Structures are given as C-alpha cells and as structure tokens.
N, C-alpha and C positions, 0 to 999 in steps of 0.2 A: 504493500500500500504506500510506503514511503517513496518508492520509485515512481508510482503514479503521481503522487503529490508533487514530487520534484519536477516531473515533466509538465504538469499543469502550471507550476510556478514559472517555469521557463517561458511557456506560451504567454502567461500573463505579463511577464517582464517585457516581452517583445512588443507588446502593444501599449506600453507606457507613452504618454503624450500623443496617443492616436488621434484625439480630437483635433489637435493642431495640424496634423499632417494628412488627415483623411476627412474631407468635407462630408457633412451629412447629406443624405438623400433629400432632394427638394420636397417639401411638404405640399400635398395637394390642397389648394385653397377651395373652400366650399362656402357658398353663400347660404343663408338660412332659408332662402326661397328655392334652393335647388330641390328638384324632385328626388325622392328616395324610393328605390325599388321595394316592393312589398315582399318581405321574406316569406310571409304565409302563402304567397302564390307559388313558391317553389315546390315541386313534388316532394312529398315526405316519404322517407324510407324507414321502416322499423326493423330493428335488429333483434334477433332472438337471443335468449339467454345462452343457448348452446353455442352460437357464433361468438358471443362475448368470451365465453370460457375457452373455446378452441383457439381464439386469436390472442389470448392473454390480455384482453382489455378489461381492466378492473376499476377504472376511475369513472365509469358512467354512473356510479352510485357511491354515496359516502360509506366509509368503513375502513377497517385496518389496512386492507390491501391498497386503498386509494391514497393513503397518507403520504407516501413518497412523492406522488404526483401533485398532491395538494400543496405540499411544502414547496415544490418546484414552481407551482402556479403562483403562490404568494410572492415569492422572490422575483419572478418574472414580471408580474403585474406592477409591482413597486418600481422596478427598473424602467419599464416601458412608460409608465405614467410620469415618472420623474423627468424623463427625457423627451416626452411627446412622441414616442415611437409607436408604430403599429405593426410593422412587418418583421417577422422572425424566420430566418432560414434554419432548418434543422438538417444537419448532415452528419457524416461519420468519416473516419479515415478510410475504411474499406468496407466491403460487403459483410453482412452477417452480424452487424453490431446491434440490430434491433431498432434502428432509427424510426422506421414506420410505426412500430408498436409504441414507442415512446411518444411520437407525434400524436397518434390517435388518443392515447391515454391522457396526454396533456390537454388536448382539445376537449375531451369530454369533461375533464376536471374544470377547465376554464368555463365551459358552458353551464356548469352547475351554479355559477355565480349569477345571481338574478339581474345584475346590471351590466352584463357583458354579452356582446354578440361576437361569435368567433367563426372564422372561415378557415378551412384547410384547402390548400391548392396543391395538388400533386404534380411536382415538376421533375420527378424521377421518371423521365420519359423512355429510358432504356429498359428498365425493369420495374414497371409499376406494380405495386403490391396491395394498394388500399382496397381496390374492388374485391379482390380475393379475400382479404382479411375480414371485410365486412359482409361477405356473402351476397354482394349485389347481383341481382338477377337480370339487370338491364344493361344495355350497351351505353357506356358513358365515355366521352373522349374530350377531355379538357384541351388536349393539344389542338383539336380542330378549332376551338375557340381562340386559342393563341394565334393560329394561322389565319383567322378571320373568315373561316368558311362556315362557322356555326355561331349562333348567338349564346351568350352566357346563360340566359334563362332556360335554354333547352338542355344544358349540360350540368347545371348545378342541382344538387339535391339538398334537402333539409332533413337533419336528424334531430328532431325535437324543435322547440321554439327558438333556440339561440345558437344552433350550430348548423353551418352550411358547408357543403363539401363539393369540390370539383376534382374528379379523378379520371383515370384512364383504364379502359378495359383491355387495351393492347398497346404495345410500344409504338413510338412515333419515329418517323424518318428524320435523320439529321437533327438530333435534339440540341446539340451545342449551337448550331447555326440558328435554330428557332429561338432558343433562350437568349441569344445575344442580339436578336433583331429588335429594331425600333417598334415594329408592329406588335410584338409580344409585350413589350414594356407598356405600350399604349393601351393594350387590352387589360392588363393588370390594373393600370391607373383607372380605366373606365369602370371596372368591376368594383374597385374600392370606392370610387366617387358615387357609384350608383347604389350599392348596398350598404355602404358605410359600416363595415364591421369594426369593432373596437380593436381586434387583434386578427392578423392574418398569419397563419403558420404555413410555411412552404416546406413540403417534404422533398428535399433535394437529393440528388445522387451522391454516392460516396465520393470523396475528394480524389481518390486514386482511380476512379472509373473513367476519367476523361476530363475535359475542361468544361463540362456542362455547368457545374455549380459555380465555378469561377466566372463564367460568362454572364451569370445572372446576379452576382453579389452586389453590383452597384445599384440594384433595384430594391434592396432590403435595407433595414435600419441596423440589424444586428444578427448574430448567429449563435446557435448552440451546436456543440459537437458531441456526438454520442460515441463512446468507445466501449468495447466489450472486455470485461474483466477476464484475465487469464488467456485472452485471445489476441487482442490488439497489442502490438509491441510498444514498448516505451518510446523507442526511436521514432516509430510512425506517429504516435500521439504528439511527440515533440515537433516533428517536421510539419505535420498537417496543422497543428495549432499555430505555428509561426506563419505559415502560408495564409491561413484564414485570418489571422490578426493583421496581416499586411493589407488586407482588402476590405475589412469591415470591422465593426465593433463586435467583440466576442463576449457573450453573456457568461459563458463557462463551458466546462467539459463535464459531461455526465457519464459516470462509470456504470454501465448497464450489466446485467447478468451476474450480479454479485451473489455468491452463495453463503456469505458470512453474516447475514442479517441476524441479529439477536432478537428473537421474538419476545423475550422477556422485557424488552424495552418498549414494546408497543403499548400505548396508553389509549384506552377507549372506554 
C-alpha cells in the first residue's frame, strides 16, 4: 500500500501549480430564459435486481456496500462545486481496472442526492461496456450523436428521475478522430446546455489503449483515474498519473478491487 501511496504522491506533485499552466475549460454561459430539455421525456429504463448484482452495482440504494461510493461522491461534489466544474472524465491506466463499474456506481450514488441531476456519457468507443453491464435490450449509439447523424433525445435514456445515460451498443469507427473533432465537442456542449445536468461523468478508454482519452481531455474540467489493486503496476500508475496531470486537473487515483477491507469498521 505504501508503494501505491508513493506513486499517487508523485502524480500529485507533478500537477502542482497546474492552475497557472493549464487554463480551465471555457464555461458555457446560459441565460435564465434558455429552454431546458425535459428529462421526463427521455425513455426510462428499469434495471432488475439481478442485473445490479451481476454487474456489481451496489450504490443504487443506501447501505454498507454503497458507503465507499458515497464517500467518493461527497468529496467529488465538494471539489466540483468549489471550482464551478461539471465535467469529470473517468479513466484507468489499462484495461480491467473496473472503471465502468466505478463510473456507474458513482453515478447512481450521485443520483440519490435529491438536488443533483447526473448524466453519464460513454466515450469508450472501442470497447463499450455500459449497455452490457446494465442489460439494455435496445440499440443505443451515442457515437452517432457525436457524429451528428442522430439527435440526443433519440439516444439518451433515463434511469430514474435524476440520472440520464448515453451509451453504445457497438464500437465506433475511428474513435480518436471522432473524440478530437470540433463536431463532437459541439454536440457535448449542446447536450449540456440543453439538459443542464449538474454533473457529467465521461466513461473514457484506458490511457494505454490509444490516444482517444487524451484527444478529449480538453473538453473536461477534471479526471479520476481508476487503478486495480495487485494488478496495475506502480510504474504504470506513476506514468499515467503524470500524463493525465499534464493535461487536466486530477481529482485523485482510486484503488479498485481491494480485498483488504475490514468489515468490522463498517458503521451502519
């Protein structure tokens, strides 16, 4: 664990004075008279308890299993509100770290807060996993919205009153080129301006899978990196942490798949 902490400390040190050398993403200005898209008009999808269990989604309801994500939620909301941020990229050094599972759990935890509306946009266009994780039985292709061939309201789903989701049933062609395009950036701006979510979580590809994530980082306010305990090497955490910090604000590194949780410390 000390080796993990040292790697995280190195990544944190590399982003000191980041505010001065990395300008913030321009904030979308909205007038009070702007129209707001009706969230209730989005088609709603209900997820069975079996799917929640199978996909290790535990934060859709309060309880001991949701506590780690609720703690993460509180820290994130404080940081975002303090800085006026809305967009969070969630990535990992390599595949298999559980970033999609963490993204979904964090989204459900955030959506349990009565004063927040949360949107998840899946931008891991090479290996999309959200549709499978949630057991979606319909064809959804957020990449077509980014390409401008379909409208957002046809591809966004609602999971309860405060959580909206855009995902992909199949991989997209040329994902790095799509994510770096002005058109895709404009689409994301338009979705945010129209639906006005308080927080947007972007499920991004692993940093070592290509340049897809780096191509999009200038469109977010900050990032979380998910690493896998006993799987992701310290050197890779250190390297990816530095590269991520060079391009955006880093909220932190989450160590996933830990087996050393002391259940005697759970308070409920």
